[in-house]
Backbone as a printed PyTorch tensor [residue, N CA C, xyz], in Angstrom:
tensor([[[  93.4930,  -96.5790,   77.7130],
         [  92.2890,  -96.7380,   78.4900],
         [  91.9180,  -98.2080,   78.5430]],

        [[  91.2090,  -98.5760,   79.5560],
         [  90.7850,  -99.9710,   79.6890],
         [  89.2750, -100.0150,   79.5130]],

        [[  88.8650,  -99.9750,   78.2690],
         [  87.4480, -100.1120,   77.9290],
         [  87.3380, -101.2940,   76.9810]],

        [[  87.8610, -102.4240,   77.4160],
         [  87.9430, -103.5800,   76.5420],
         [  87.1940, -104.7680,   77.1120]],

        [[  86.5660, -105.4930,   76.2320],
         [  86.0880, -106.8400,   76.5100],
         [  86.3750, -107.6410,   75.2600]],

        [[  86.2940, -108.9330,   75.3660],
         [  86.4970, -109.7720,   74.1970],
         [  85.5230, -109.3450,   73.1040]],

        [[  86.0520, -109.0620,   71.9530],
         [  85.3440, -108.6070,   70.7480],
         [  84.6890, -107.2390,   70.9100]],

        [[  84.8730, -106.5770,   72.0070],
         [  84.3770, -105.2250,   72.2920],
         [  82.8780, -105.0600,   72.0380]],

        [[  82.1130, -106.0870,   72.3510],
         [  80.6660, -106.0350,   72.1840],
         [  80.0370, -105.1370,   73.2520]],

        [[  80.6160, -105.1080,   74.4430],
         [  80.0580, -104.3490,   75.5610],
         [  80.7680, -103.0330,   75.8590]],

        [[  81.9030, -102.7870,   75.3000],
         [  82.7010, -101.6220,   75.6920],
         [  82.8120, -100.5940,   74.5610]],

        [[  83.1880,  -99.3640,   74.9230],
         [  83.1660,  -98.2160,   74.0150],
         [  84.5290,  -97.7810,   73.5030]],

        [[  85.5050,  -98.6580,   73.4640],
         [  86.8500,  -98.3030,   73.0010],
         [  86.8310,  -97.7700,   71.5600]],

        [[  86.0760,  -98.4180,   70.6790],
         [  86.0220,  -97.9810,   69.2740],
         [  85.4250,  -96.5820,   69.1800]],

        [[  84.3160,  -96.3420,   69.8630],
         [  83.6790,  -95.0250,   69.8150],
         [  84.5770,  -93.9540,   70.4340]],

        [[  85.2460,  -94.2770,   71.5380],
         [  86.1490,  -93.3140,   72.1710],
         [  87.3000,  -92.9440,   71.2330]],

        [[  87.8930,  -93.9390,   70.5820],
         [  88.9870,  -93.6780,   69.6400],
         [  88.5020,  -92.8320,   68.4680]],

        [[  87.3350,  -93.1780,   67.9180],
         [  86.7800,  -92.3970,   66.8090],
         [  86.5250,  -90.9500,   67.2220]],

        [[  85.9800,  -90.7410,   68.4250],
         [  85.7010,  -89.3760,   68.8780],
         [  86.9720,  -88.5640,   69.0930]],

        [[  88.0150,  -89.1850,   69.6210],
         [  89.2960,  -88.4800,   69.7740],
         [  89.8250,  -88.0370,   68.4100]],

        [[  89.7130,  -88.9050,   67.4130],
         [  90.1550,  -88.5500,   66.0540],
         [  89.2890,  -87.4340,   65.4700]],

        [[  87.9690,  -87.5230,   65.6260],
         [  87.0580,  -86.4990,   65.0840],
         [  87.3210,  -85.1260,   65.6930]],

        [[  87.6960,  -85.0930,   66.9570],
         [  87.9530,  -83.8240,   67.6600],
         [  89.3490,  -83.2800,   67.3650]],

        [[  90.1300,  -84.0040,   66.5570],
         [  91.4740,  -83.5430,   66.2130],
         [  92.4830,  -83.6960,   67.3330]],

        [[  92.2350,  -84.6350,   68.2380],
         [  93.1150,  -84.8240,   69.3830],
         [  94.1380,  -85.9400,   69.1850]],

        [[  94.1550,  -86.5370,   68.0050],
         [  95.1170,  -87.6060,   67.7060],
         [  96.1230,  -87.0580,   66.6980]],

        [[  97.4020,  -87.1580,   67.0530],
         [  98.4820,  -86.6390,   66.2070],
         [  99.3790,  -87.7880,   65.7760]],

        [[ 100.3360,  -87.5100,   64.8990],
         [ 101.2990,  -88.5440,   64.4800],
         [ 102.0610,  -89.1060,   65.6690]],

        [[ 102.2270,  -88.2950,   66.7030],
         [ 102.9860,  -88.7170,   67.8860],
         [ 102.1170,  -89.3710,   68.9630]],

        [[ 100.8040,  -89.4020,   68.7500],
         [  99.8930,  -89.9970,   69.7410],
         [ 100.1360,  -91.4950,   69.8370]],

        [[ 100.1950,  -91.9770,   71.0500],
         [ 100.3670,  -93.4060,   71.3080],
         [  99.1080,  -93.9120,   72.0030]],

        [[  98.4680,  -94.8990,   71.4110],
         [  97.3100,  -95.5260,   72.0330],
         [  97.7680,  -96.7420,   72.8240]],

        [[  97.3330,  -96.8330,   74.0710],
         [  97.5820,  -97.9950,   74.9130],
         [  96.2390,  -98.5200,   75.3870]],

        [[  95.8360,  -99.6540,   74.9670],
         [  96.4970, -100.5520,   74.0290],
         [  96.4150, -100.0110,   72.6090]],

        [[  97.2480, -100.5670,   71.7450],
         [  97.2900, -100.1000,   70.3600],
         [  96.3090, -100.8450,   69.4640]],

        [[  96.1080, -102.1320,   69.7330],
         [  95.3110, -102.9880,   68.8480],
         [  94.6530, -104.0850,   69.6700]],

        [[  93.4890, -104.5170,   69.2060],
         [  92.8890, -105.7170,   69.7810],
         [  92.4540, -106.6360,   68.6500]],

        [[  92.8520, -107.9040,   68.7780],
         [  92.4450, -108.9350,   67.8160],
         [  91.4550, -109.8650,   68.4970]],

        [[  90.4600, -110.2930,   67.7420],
         [  89.4920, -111.2600,   68.2440],
         [  89.5710, -112.5110,   67.3860]],

        [[  89.6210, -113.6600,   68.0500],
         [  89.7150, -114.9630,   67.3870],
         [  88.4480, -115.7630,   67.6580]],

        [[  88.1620, -116.7250,   66.7850],
         [  86.9670, -117.5380,   66.9400],
         [  87.2640, -119.0000,   66.6400]],

        [[  86.5230, -119.8740,   67.3070],
         [  86.6020, -121.3220,   67.1080],
         [  85.2040, -121.9030,   67.2890]],

        [[  84.9230, -122.9790,   66.5900],
         [  83.6510, -123.6820,   66.7730],
         [  83.7670, -124.6440,   67.9420]],

        [[  82.6580, -124.7960,   68.6780],
         [  82.6500, -125.6180,   69.8840],
         [  81.4100, -126.4950,   69.9620]],

        [[  81.5330, -127.5100,   70.7820],
         [  80.3790, -128.2050,   71.3230],
         [  80.4090, -127.8990,   72.8130]],

        [[  79.4070, -127.1840,   73.2870],
         [  79.3540, -126.7380,   74.6780],
         [  78.2150, -127.4290,   75.3970]],

        [[  78.4930, -127.8840,   76.5970],
         [  77.4530, -128.4340,   77.4540],
         [  76.7930, -127.2580,   78.1670]],

        [[  75.5710, -126.9190,   77.7740],
         [  74.8590, -125.7900,   78.3550],
         [  73.9920, -126.1920,   79.5490]],

        [[  74.0880, -127.4460,   79.9780],
         [  73.3060, -127.8870,   81.1350],
         [  73.9080, -127.3290,   82.4240]],

        [[  73.0910, -126.6440,   83.1770],
         [  73.4810, -126.1030,   84.4710],
         [  72.4130, -126.5280,   85.4700]],

        [[  72.8150, -127.3510,   86.4270],
         [  71.8960, -127.8740,   87.4430],
         [  70.6660, -128.5210,   86.8060]],

        [[  70.8880, -129.2530,   85.7060],
         [  69.8040, -129.9710,   85.0530],
         [  68.9620, -129.1420,   84.1000]],

        [[  69.2980, -127.8990,   83.9090],
         [  68.5700, -127.0270,   82.9850],
         [  69.4550, -126.7150,   81.7810]],

        [[  68.8660, -126.7250,   80.5830],
         [  69.5950, -126.3800,   79.3670],
         [  69.5120, -124.8650,   79.1890]],

        [[  70.5760, -124.1500,   79.5850],
         [  70.5910, -122.6870,   79.5810],
         [  71.5720, -122.1760,   78.5350]],

        [[  71.0430, -121.8690,   77.3570],
         [  71.8870, -121.3590,   76.2730],
         [  71.9250, -119.8370,   76.3500]],

        [[  73.0390, -119.3190,   76.8520],
         [  73.2590, -117.8850,   76.9070],
         [  74.7490, -117.6150,   76.7590]],

        [[  75.0910, -116.3710,   76.4770],
         [  76.4940, -115.9760,   76.3440],
         [  77.1700, -116.1940,   77.6960]],

        [[  78.3090, -116.8990,   77.6570],
         [  79.0290, -117.2050,   78.8970],
         [  80.4570, -116.6910,   78.8200]],

        [[  80.8740, -115.9990,   79.8500],
         [  82.2840, -115.6290,   80.0010],
         [  82.9720, -116.7960,   80.6940]],

        [[  84.1220, -117.1780,   80.1800],
         [  84.8590, -118.3160,   80.7290],
         [  86.1210, -117.7990,   81.4010]],

        [[  86.0100, -117.4140,   82.6680],
         [  87.1600, -116.9220,   83.4050],
         [  88.0940, -118.0700,   83.7520]],

        [[  89.3720, -117.8090,   83.7790],
         [  90.3840, -118.8520,   84.0230],
         [  90.1880, -119.6040,   85.3300]],

        [[  89.7090, -118.9290,   86.3500],
         [  89.5990, -119.5800,   87.6500],
         [  88.2830, -120.3390,   87.8320]],

        [[  87.4520, -120.3970,   86.7850],
         [  86.2150, -121.1630,   86.8580],
         [  86.4010, -122.5250,   86.2120]],

        [[  85.5140, -123.4420,   86.5060],
         [  85.6060, -124.7910,   85.9610],
         [  84.8320, -124.9480,   84.6520]],

        [[  84.3370, -123.8510,   84.0770],
         [  83.5360, -123.9260,   82.8590],
         [  84.2950, -124.4840,   81.6680]],

        [[  85.6420, -124.4420,   81.7040],
         [  86.4350, -124.9820,   80.5930],
         [  86.1770, -126.4760,   80.3940]],

        [[  85.7450, -127.1510,   81.4370],
         [  85.4830, -128.5940,   81.3510],
         [  84.3230, -128.9090,   80.4220]],

        [[  83.4730, -127.9400,   80.1370],
         [  82.2710, -128.1620,   79.3420],
         [  82.4150, -127.7060,   77.8920]],

        [[  83.6480, -127.4440,   77.4610],
         [  83.9140, -126.9640,   76.1090],
         [  84.7080, -127.9990,   75.3270]],

        [[  84.2240, -128.3410,   74.1590],
         [  84.9210, -129.2890,   73.2830],
         [  85.1850, -128.5850,   71.9560]],

        [[  86.4470, -128.2280,   71.7020],
         [  86.7950, -127.5000,   70.4830],
         [  86.6630, -128.4120,   69.2710]],

        [[  86.0730, -127.8530,   68.2000],
         [  85.7810, -128.6460,   67.0080],
         [  86.4890, -128.1620,   65.7580]],

        [[  87.1030, -126.9830,   65.8030],
         [  87.6820, -126.4180,   64.5780],
         [  89.0050, -125.7330,   64.8680]],

        [[  89.6200, -125.2980,   63.7860],
         [  90.8090, -124.4630,   63.8830],
         [  90.4160, -123.1050,   64.4620]],

        [[  91.3860, -122.3810,   64.9640],
         [  91.1940, -121.0390,   65.4890],
         [  91.4410, -120.0480,   64.3540]],

        [[  90.5020, -119.1130,   64.1460],
         [  90.6170, -118.1430,   63.0550],
         [  90.4470, -116.7290,   63.5950]],

        [[  91.1570, -115.7880,   62.9860],
         [  90.9890, -114.3940,   63.3910],
         [  89.6410, -113.8870,   62.8800]],

        [[  88.9180, -113.2320,   63.7560],
         [  87.6390, -112.6460,   63.3850],
         [  87.8320, -111.1880,   62.9710]],

        [[  88.5510, -110.4120,   63.8070],
         [  88.8510, -109.0290,   63.4330],
         [  90.0860, -108.5250,   64.1700]],

        [[  90.6410, -107.4480,   63.6360],
         [  91.7850, -106.7840,   64.2360],
         [  91.5200, -105.2870,   64.1690]],

        [[  91.4820, -104.6450,   65.3370],
         [  91.1490, -103.2280,   65.4090],
         [  92.3670, -102.4570,   65.9150]],

        [[  92.8740, -101.5340,   65.0800],
         [  93.9480, -100.6280,   65.4900],
         [  93.2880,  -99.3320,   65.9580]],

        [[  93.4940,  -98.9620,   67.2160],
         [  92.8140,  -97.8040,   67.7850],
         [  93.3210,  -96.4710,   67.2510]],

        [[  94.4620,  -96.4740,   66.5950],
         [  94.9780,  -95.2390,   65.9990],
         [  94.3210,  -94.9620,   64.6380]],

        [[  93.6430,  -95.9570,   64.0870],
         [  92.9330,  -95.7830,   62.8200],
         [  91.9950,  -94.5810,   62.9540]],

        [[  92.0370,  -93.6280,   62.0190],
         [  91.2400,  -92.4070,   62.1690],
         [  89.7270,  -92.6150,   62.0630]],

        [[  89.2820,  -93.7190,   61.5110],
         [  87.8410,  -93.9340,   61.3850],
         [  87.5510,  -95.4310,   61.3990]],

        [[  87.3590,  -95.9750,   62.5880],
         [  87.0600,  -97.3990,   62.7370],
         [  85.5590,  -97.5840,   62.5480]],

        [[  85.1750,  -98.4900,   61.6840],
         [  83.7480,  -98.7770,   61.5230],
         [  83.2050,  -99.3180,   62.8440]],

        [[  82.0610,  -98.8120,   63.2570],
         [  81.4440,  -99.2680,   64.4980],
         [  80.5610, -100.4840,   64.2820]],

        [[  80.4840, -100.9330,   63.0270],
         [  79.7200, -102.1350,   62.6890],
         [  80.6850, -103.1650,   62.1350]],

        [[  80.6340, -104.3630,   62.7040],
         [  81.4390, -105.4570,   62.1740],
         [  80.5000, -106.4330,   61.4790]],

        [[  80.8590, -106.8010,   60.2500],
         [  80.0590, -107.7630,   59.4910],
         [  81.0060, -108.5390,   58.5900]],

        [[  80.9820, -109.8670,   58.7280],
         [  81.8700, -110.6820,   57.9090],
         [  81.3740, -112.1170,   57.8920]],

        [[  81.9520, -112.8850,   56.9920],
         [  81.7450, -114.3300,   56.9390],
         [  83.0900, -114.9780,   57.1910]],

        [[  83.0690, -116.0660,   57.9160],
         [  84.3130, -116.7440,   58.2500],
         [  84.1140, -118.2400,   58.0640]],

        [[  85.1370, -118.8890,   57.4830],
         [  85.0740, -120.3330,   57.2340],
         [  86.0180, -121.0560,   58.1740]],

        [[  85.5540, -122.1890,   58.6910],
         [  86.3380, -123.0110,   59.6050],
         [  86.5100, -124.4100,   59.0280]],

        [[  87.6900, -124.9800,   59.2270],
         [  87.9320, -126.3730,   58.8910],
         [  87.7510, -127.1790,   60.1750]],

        [[  86.8900, -128.1680,   60.1110],
         [  86.5820, -128.9990,   61.2780],
         [  87.7360, -129.9700,   61.5270]],

        [[  88.1560, -130.0740,   62.7870],
         [  89.2290, -131.0080,   63.1300],
         [  88.7940, -132.0670,   64.1490]],

        [[  87.4850, -132.0610,   64.5010],
         [  86.9700, -133.0770,   65.4130],
         [  85.5240, -133.3920,   65.0680]],

        [[  85.2570, -134.6560,   64.8030],
         [  83.9110, -135.1110,   64.4680],
         [  82.9920, -134.9590,   65.6800]],

        [[  81.7770, -134.5110,   65.4400],
         [  80.8090, -134.3850,   66.5210],
         [  79.8500, -133.2400,   66.2750]],

        [[  79.2210, -132.7940,   67.3350],
         [  78.2480, -131.7130,   67.2370],
         [  78.9110, -130.3600,   67.4780]],

        [[  78.3820, -129.3380,   66.7970],
         [  78.7920, -127.9500,   66.9820],
         [  77.5350, -127.1710,   67.3650]],

        [[  77.6140, -126.4360,   68.4870],
         [  76.4550, -125.6610,   68.9200],
         [  76.8100, -124.2600,   69.4260]],

        [[  78.0930, -123.8820,   69.2950],
         [  78.5080, -122.5970,   69.8340],
         [  79.8360, -122.1510,   69.2300]],

        [[  80.2000, -120.9000,   69.5290],
         [  81.4420, -120.3030,   69.0510],
         [  82.1990, -119.7450,   70.2570]],

        [[  83.5000, -119.9910,   70.2800],
         [  84.3640, -119.4320,   71.3080],
         [  85.0540, -118.2020,   70.7390]],

        [[  84.9500, -117.0760,   71.4310],
         [  85.6620, -115.8600,   71.0550],
         [  86.7260, -115.5770,   72.1030]],

        [[  87.9350, -115.3000,   71.6400],
         [  89.0320, -114.9150,   72.5260],
         [  89.6810, -113.6600,   71.9440]],

        [[  90.3680, -112.9170,   72.7850],
         [  91.0230, -111.6890,   72.3190],
         [  92.4850, -111.6440,   72.7260]],

        [[  93.2270, -110.9390,   71.9170],
         [  94.6370, -110.6380,   72.1930],
         [  94.7480, -109.1130,   72.1330]],

        [[  95.2940, -108.5290,   73.1940],
         [  95.4280, -107.0780,   73.2860],
         [  96.9000, -106.7050,   73.1600]],

        [[  97.1960, -105.8960,   72.1420],
         [  98.5710, -105.4660,   71.8890],
         [  98.8380, -104.1420,   72.5910]],

        [[  99.8980, -104.1180,   73.3770],
         [ 100.3490, -102.8840,   74.0020],
         [ 101.0730, -102.0400,   72.9580]],

        [[ 101.9040, -102.6960,   72.1510],
         [ 102.5690, -102.0720,   71.0100],
         [ 102.6460, -103.1570,   69.9260]],

        [[ 103.4730, -102.9660,   68.9270],
         [ 103.5370, -103.9190,   67.8140],
         [ 103.9870, -105.3150,   68.2260]],

        [[ 104.7790, -105.4150,   69.2890],
         [ 105.3670, -106.7000,   69.6650],
         [ 104.8480, -107.2910,   70.9700]],

        [[ 104.3820, -106.4580,   71.8650],
         [ 104.0060, -106.9190,   73.2010],
         [ 102.4950, -107.0130,   73.3290]],

        [[ 102.0250, -108.1370,   73.8220],
         [ 100.5810, -108.3550,   73.9290],
         [ 100.2670, -109.2050,   75.1500]],

        [[  98.9820, -109.1900,   75.5020],
         [  98.4770, -110.1060,   76.5150],
         [  97.2250, -110.7670,   75.9650]],

        [[  97.0440, -112.0180,   76.3290],
         [  95.8140, -112.7210,   75.9960],
         [  94.8750, -112.5470,   77.1860]],

        [[  93.8810, -113.3930,   77.3320],
         [  92.9670, -113.2270,   78.4540],
         [  93.7140, -113.4040,   79.7760]],

        [[  93.2470, -112.6930,   80.7780],
         [  93.8060, -112.7990,   82.1240],
         [  92.6560, -113.1670,   83.0670]],

        [[  92.9310, -113.2200,   84.3550],
         [  91.8480, -113.5410,   85.2830],
         [  90.8650, -112.3820,   85.4510]],

        [[  91.1860, -111.2130,   84.8730],
         [  90.2620, -110.0810,   84.9910],
         [  90.0640, -109.2840,   83.6980]],

        [[  90.6970, -109.6670,   82.5950],
         [  90.5840, -108.9150,   81.3490],
         [  90.3260, -109.8620,   80.1860]],

        [[  89.3640, -109.4980,   79.3480],
         [  89.0970, -110.2180,   78.1060],
         [  88.8330, -111.7080,   78.2980]],

        [[  87.9110, -112.0350,   79.1670],
         [  87.5640, -113.4450,   79.3540],
         [  87.0570, -114.0220,   78.0430]],

        [[  87.4550, -115.2530,   77.7170],
         [  86.8800, -115.9040,   76.5400],
         [  85.3580, -115.9470,   76.6680]],

        [[  84.6860, -115.8980,   75.5240],
         [  83.2290, -115.9110,   75.4960],
         [  82.7240, -117.1040,   74.7030]],

        [[  81.6720, -117.7220,   75.1850],
         [  80.9740, -118.7560,   74.4340],
         [  79.6530, -118.1580,   73.9730]],

        [[  79.4570, -118.1480,   72.6620],
         [  78.2410, -117.6300,   72.0590],
         [  77.4580, -118.8200,   71.5020]],

        [[  76.2500, -119.0940,   71.9990],
         [  75.4800, -120.2190,   71.4560],
         [  75.0020, -119.9280,   70.0370]],

        [[  74.9560, -120.9590,   69.2190],
         [  74.3790, -120.8640,   67.8810],
         [  72.8910, -121.1910,   67.9670]],

        [[  72.1290, -120.7240,   66.9930],
         [  70.6930, -121.0050,   66.9780],
         [  70.3950, -122.4800,   66.7760]],

        [[  71.2890, -123.1560,   66.0460],
         [  71.0760, -124.5770,   65.7720],
         [  72.3250, -125.3680,   66.1440]],

        [[  72.1280, -126.6500,   66.3280],
         [  73.2320, -127.5730,   66.5740],
         [  73.3610, -128.4360,   65.3250]],

        [[  74.5890, -128.6160,   64.8380],
         [  74.7890, -129.4550,   63.6530],
         [  75.8630, -130.4970,   63.9320]],

        [[  75.7770, -131.5870,   63.1920],
         [  76.7900, -132.6270,   63.2660],
         [  77.8180, -132.3520,   62.1850]],

        [[  79.1110, -132.4390,   62.5260],
         [  80.1810, -132.1350,   61.5830],
         [  81.1610, -133.2940,   61.4990]],

        [[  81.8380, -133.3810,   60.3680],
         [  82.8660, -134.3960,   60.1150],
         [  84.2240, -133.7190,   59.9950]],

        [[  85.2920, -134.4650,   60.2720],
         [  86.6540, -133.9600,   60.1370],
         [  86.8840, -133.5110,   58.6950]],

        [[  87.5470, -132.3830,   58.5320],
         [  87.8870, -131.7350,   57.2610],
         [  86.7060, -131.0430,   56.5880]],

        [[  85.5310, -131.1160,   57.1650],
         [  84.3840, -130.3810,   56.6350],
         [  84.6240, -128.8840,   56.8220]],

        [[  84.1110, -128.0680,   55.9050],
         [  84.2130, -126.6150,   56.0100],
         [  82.8410, -126.0730,   56.4280]],

        [[  82.8450, -125.2800,   57.4970],
         [  81.6250, -124.6510,   57.9940],
         [  81.8210, -123.1450,   57.9200]],

        [[  80.8270, -122.4470,   57.3720],
         [  80.8970, -120.9870,   57.2560],
         [  79.8940, -120.3470,   58.2110]],

        [[  80.3320, -119.2530,   58.8300],
         [  79.4760, -118.4870,   59.7320],
         [  79.3370, -117.0630,   59.2100]],

        [[  78.1950, -116.4890,   59.4690],
         [  77.9670, -115.0730,   59.2610],
         [  77.9820, -114.4220,   60.6460]],

        [[  78.7770, -113.3530,   60.7960],
         [  78.9000, -112.6600,   62.0760],
         [  78.6340, -111.1780,   61.8390]],

        [[  77.7520, -110.6100,   62.6810],
         [  77.4390, -109.1920,   62.5520],
         [  77.1350, -108.6190,   63.9370]],

        [[  77.7820, -107.4920,   64.2500],
         [  77.4750, -106.8030,   65.4980],
         [  77.9970, -105.3810,   65.4510]],

        [[  77.4780, -104.5660,   66.3540],
         [  77.9510, -103.2000,   66.5270],
         [  78.7910, -103.1790,   67.7910]],

        [[  79.9680, -102.5710,   67.7190],
         [  80.7920, -102.4410,   68.9120],
         [  80.0210, -101.6440,   69.9620]],

        [[  79.9950, -102.1530,   71.1820],
         [  79.4000, -101.5260,   72.3650],
         [  77.8730, -101.5730,   72.4070]],

        [[  77.2240, -102.2990,   71.5330],
         [  75.7540, -102.3700,   71.5470],
         [  75.2340, -103.5440,   72.3630]],

        [[  76.0930, -104.4330,   72.8320],
         [  75.6590, -105.5400,   73.6720],
         [  75.3530, -106.8030,   72.8800]],

        [[  75.2400, -107.8910,   73.6210],
         [  75.0610, -109.2010,   73.0000],
         [  73.6750, -109.4150,   72.4240]],

        [[  72.7060, -108.6260,   72.8350],
         [  71.3760, -108.7670,   72.2410],
         [  71.3750, -108.3590,   70.7680]],

        [[  72.4190, -107.6440,   70.3360],
         [  72.5480, -107.2390,   68.9320],
         [  73.6180, -108.0380,   68.1900]],

        [[  74.1940, -109.0200,   68.8420],
         [  75.2390, -109.8670,   68.2420],
         [  74.5370, -110.9700,   67.4550]],

        [[  74.7800, -111.0080,   66.1470],
         [  74.1460, -112.0080,   65.2870],
         [  75.2080, -112.9340,   64.7220]],

        [[  75.0570, -114.2190,   64.9650],
         [  75.9890, -115.2000,   64.4360],
         [  75.1870, -116.4230,   63.9960]],

        [[  75.4440, -116.8890,   62.7910],
         [  74.6770, -118.0310,   62.2950],
         [  75.5060, -118.8260,   61.2850]],

        [[  75.1700, -120.0940,   61.1910],
         [  75.7950, -120.9720,   60.1910],
         [  75.1230, -120.6900,   58.8500]],

        [[  75.9630, -120.5570,   57.7970],
         [  75.4060, -120.3110,   56.4580],
         [  75.7460, -121.4490,   55.5200]]])
């Protein structure tokens, strides 16, 4: 099924998979397509100015848009989560802390989320022009960082509950 978005904040893939398992409709021979989705994160400095207004909101960065010009990556890329849809009981709440090593001096004010969707164990697709657009999530505060500094984030959200319930903060 195609009920996917980056980090599955807006879509019901996790709940659908859990319900199929609860109803006894998943067998050893059941094949889920896609089988797994991984979400990655990076720290950014994002220019949120749009037509002279500072608009800090969640932004999808589609490949055919010019929004990539306003993103300055500041850290290594780290896996945030990996969800196997065949898992008989996927938690619908994600909560974790993640540490990043800074590789570019400057300001950090946002997080980039990207996803990789596995068709099977070996075959996958990253974002396309219509699936799993990278997301920029603004942070509540902007901080100045130095190269090799370690920054920790707290991330908490419920799959399919929307971005108004997505909590991310520097700790």
